[in-house]
N, C-alpha and C positions, 0 to 999 in steps of 0.2 A: 206379561206386563210387570206383575209382581216380582217374579223371578229375576227379570232385567234389574229391576230396581233393587232388588236385594243384592245382587252381585255387586251393582254400582256401589252400594253403601258398603259393602265388605272391601271393596277395592279402595274407596276413599278412606275407611279406616286405617287400612294397612299402610297407605301411602302417608297418612297423617302419623302413624306410628313410627315408620321410617324416618321422617322429617324431624320428630322429636327426639328421637335416639340420636341422629346427627348432632342435632343442635347440642344435647346434652354431652355428647362426646367431645365436641369442640369447645365447650364450657369447661371440661374436665381438663382437657389440654392447656388452656390458658391458664389454669390454676398451677399447672407446673413451669415455673420460669425457666428450667433448665430440662431439656429434654437430649438425651444422648442415645442415638440409635447405633448398635454396634454391628458389624457384618463383616465378612470375609471367610476365606476357607478354613484356616486353622486359626486358634485362639481366641475365638468369640467370647466365650464363656469364661474363660480366665481374665481377659481385658474388661469385660463387664464388671467382674467381681472387683478387679484393682481400682477402677475408676470410681465405683460406687464406695469403696472403702477409704479412698482417699478423700472424697467430699465428705464422708461421714465424719472422719477425723478433723476436719476443718470446722465441723459444726452445722453443716448443711444438713436439713432434714431429708433424707435420701432413700428412696426405694430403688430395687433393682429387680429385674428378672432375667433369669438364664434359661436356655432352651436346650442346653447340652445334654450331658449322660443323663441327669435326672432334672426335669423342669424344676424350677424353684423360683418362687417370690421372696425377695430379701427385704424385710421391713426395716423401718429407720433404725432399730435397735439391734440390727443384724440377725435377727431371729430369722430363720428361714421355714416357709411354708410350702408343702409341695403342690404343684398344679394339677388341679382335679379335671380330668377330661371325660366325659360321656362317651365320646367317640373318638376318631382319628383326630390328630392335630388339625387345628384350622386357624388361619390367621386373625379371624374375627376375635379369637382369645385375646389379642393384644388390646381391644377396646376393654374388656374386662380388667386388664392389668392396669391401664390408665385410669379407670374409674376407682380402683383399690388404691392406687396411689394418691389421687386426689382427696380420697376420703381419710388417708392418713396424713392430709395437710402437708406433704411431702412439697419441697422447693425443688426438688430434681428427681429425674426418673432416669436411671440408666438401664437400658432394654436391648436384649439380643434379637437380632433379626430372625424369625423362624420360617421364612419363605426360602424355597428352592427355585420355582419357576421364576424365569426373569421378569414376567409381567407381574407377578405376585410381589416379588420384591420391590419393585416400583410402586407398586399399590400400598404395601405397607408403609412406605415413607411419605408418599404424597398424600395419603388419604387418613392413615391410622395413627402415625407417630408425629409428622411435620417436626423433625428433629432441629433443635437450634445449632446442634454439634452431631455431626456424623463421623463414624470410625469404620475404615476399611482395614483389617489387619493385614491381609495378604490376599493374593489371587494364585491359586495352586491348581494343578489337574485333578481335580475331585468332582463327582456327580456330572461327569460329562455326558452321560446320557439325557441329563436335564438341562444343563447350562453349557454344554459344549457344542460342537465336537471338539474344539481346541481350548487350549489354556486362554488364549485371547478372548474366546468367546465368554469363558468364565469372569474374566475381568469386566467385560462389558455388562454381563448380568449384574455383577455386584454394584457397579456404578450407578445401578437404578436406585440406591438408598443415598445417593448423595443429595443432601437438603438443598432447598431453595433458599437462596439468600442466608445462607449460614456459614458454617465453618466444617470442612472435612478434614480428617486426620488419616494418614496412612503410612504403615511401614513397608509398603510394596515398593520395588525397586524396578522390576522388569516392565511391568505395564503402567508405570506412572504416567504416561501420556494419554492413555485411555481415561484415567480417573481425572487428570487435569482438564480435558476436553470436557468431561462431564460437569466438572465444577464451573467451567465458563459458560456453559449453556443454562445452568440453574442460577448464576450469578452468586456463586458460593466462592469462598476463599480456601484453596488448599495449603494445607500444612504437611509437607513431606518428612517423615522422620528417617534421615540418612544414616549412614553408616558412623559418623562422628557422634551423633546423638546416641546411638545405640552402644557404642564404646564408652560414652560417658557413665553408664549404669556399671560400675566396679564389681568384680568378684565377692568382693567382701559384702557388698549391699545386697548380691544374688544369694549369697550364702546365709542370710538371715531369714529368708523363707523357709517354711517348714516342709516344703516340696520343692521339686525342680522347676524354677520358674525361667522363662527367657529373656534375655535382655531386651529384645525388641518389643514384647509385649510390655514390660515394665517402662521402656523409654516412651512408648506410645501413649500408655495410661498416664505417666507423669506430665507429658507436655499438655494433654486435656485438663487435667487438674490444675497445672500451673496457669494456663490460659483462664482458668474459671477463679483464679485469685487464690489458690491454695499453695502454701509455701513447699518447696521441694521436700524439705525434710518432715513436714507434717503428712504430706501425702504418703512417703515412704513408710512412715511410722504405721499409718493406718493400713497399708498393703501389708506388711510384714504380720500384722495380726488378723487378717482377713482369712475367712475359711477356705481351701481350696476348692474347686470343682471336683466331683468324684471321679472324673476323667483326667486330673492333672497328672502329669508325670510324677510318679512317686517310685522309689526304690526301698525294697524291704530285704533285709537280711536274715537268713533263716539257717539255724544251725539243726538239723534234724537228723539225730542219731548218728552223729559222725560225719555227715554230709553236709557241706556249707553250700548254701544256695544263695545267689543274688538275684531277686526277681524284680524285673523294671516293668511297670505298668505303663506301656505306651499304647494301649489299645484306641485311645481317642485320636491318634494320629491314624488317618487312612487313606492318604493320597501318597503316591510313591515318593514324592520328594522329601516330605517330612519324615515319613516312616524311614526312609534311608538315612536320614540325620540323626535320627533316635538309635537306630541299630549301630551306626559308628560310634555315637557317643558312648553306649553301652559297651563296645568292644574295646574303644580306647580306655574306658575307666576301669575294665575289668581283664587286665593282661594275665592274671593268675589263673583264670579260669581254665580247667581242664577241658571242659565241655560247654559248647555254645548251642543253646536251644531256642530257635525261634518259634514262637506259638503264634498261629495266625486264626483269628476266629472269624471265619466266612459267613455270609448271607447269600442264600440262594437267589433273593430278591434284588442283589447287587452284584450280579455276574460279572459286569464291566470292571468293577473295582477289584475282584479276585483275579480277573485276567491282567489287568495292569500291575498290581501289586507282584503276582507271580511272574511275569516276565522281568520286571525291574528286579526283583530278589535275586535272580541268577547273576547279577553283575556286582553284587555287594560282597563284603567279606563273608567266607562260607561259614555256614552253620554246620554242625555235626548232625543234627536232627531237626527237622521241620515238623512240629506238630500241629495237626489241622483239626480244629474243633469248628462248632456251629453246624451250617447246612450249607449244601453245594460245595463240599471241599474238592471235590475232583475237579471243579473248573479251575481252582488255583493250582493244583497239582499238574494238571495238563498244561496250562501255562507255563509254569516253572520248568517243568520237564523239557518242554519244546524248546525253551531258551537255555538249556543246558545243565539244570539241575538233576542230580542222579535220584533215579525213582526211590532207590533203596533207603535215602535219607527220610523218606515221609512216614510219619507215624499218625494214622486216622484214628481220631477219637470222636469223630461225628456222632451224636445220639447218647454219648455217655454222660452220666451224672459228673458233676463237678469233682465229687470226692475221688472217683475213677480215673477221671482225667489227671488230677494231682498224682495218684499212684502211678499211673503211666509214665508220666513225667519223671518221678523219683527213680523208676526201673531203669532209666538212661544214664543215671548218674552214678559214677564211683565215688569221687570225693568232693570236687569243687565245680560249680556249674554256674554259668550266666544264662538266665532265662528271660526272654523278653516277648512280652505279650502285645500284639499288633493286629492290626485289622479293622475290628469294631468293638466298641465297649459294650453294645447291647446284648441280649441274649445272656449266655453264660460268662461273658467277658468280665463284668463286674463282681459276679459271684466268685468267680476264680481269683480275681484279685484280693476280695474278702478273705479268702481261703488262706492265701499265702500271708496276707496281714495278720490274720488271727493266730498265725504260728511263727511270726517274727520274734526275734528276741528282744530283751529290754534295751539293747543297744541299737535297735534299728535306726538308721539314719534315712532323711527325706531328700 
């Protein structure tokens, strides 16, 4: 009897703690007048930073949180703090971020969705964030093992973060119907950023970023900021001054003992559509390159990504060499070879230290080369970027 009573008391205490925690979380949410929940396949971290920068420039006390290359909490004064995790990422982390933003007396929180499982994406929105403004950057064929099997299923999964009775913004074109239906179901207003709005972001405006930013990301962030009362010029000024995500597209020019290297960090793009776009951009921007080198950072726990990228790579403008780093590199090589890429082009550097990978890449170059890092920013992806960045000349452009 005593044991039963004791268990009942413990269960009651746990239930009370859960109720109190939920009430505290909802109180924190109410303190944040503006809550922007950013989701999508590509560009989530960049758009999160852009919106937060525009709101800060307007004078709103704004916190932000990115989940991308390096998870970061961005404070109202733009200082960045690393997100400490004692174990694997868990969506309950978002409660901590909401509480931290409320403690900062923030008026606005711009937060990147950290869930992949479709049910968890919906849970993040409906229970943890309850956004006033949702953003879905795009829907492309990535994480098909979790959100697939098709690109349409990815769009349906992302639609789980459409807010209830709020506003949702997107630059997605192909699967707009899915997002529109989700907005209708949740009584939200859908604002689609079309080609005309994207084209309104001029090349001169894009050139003022310290890194390569995409017009659709800027147009999307601008529309959110403007709808929140921020003038376009004010929002842009803040965006130009904001720090890029470590995975942002950057280009480094390295003059290494007579060899001229152009290294493009495109590691954060890991779906075939986005990655091909960046490869084409690099090829077009570097017609003088005598040698084209594609560097793919593979992950053995993402074999479907290696297969899709390898098969797609065979249809791109040809590379002279394909350097394969990370883990599970033979999965990529087999897929690419079956699709027509000559096996002799592959250079396997799996398991080598970053310094040795750099030396192997150098050994492939006679005079001028274009090198593009793709696949995954994790593992040795970011250290390799830093290796090139630390050797870039003072005239490095972004």
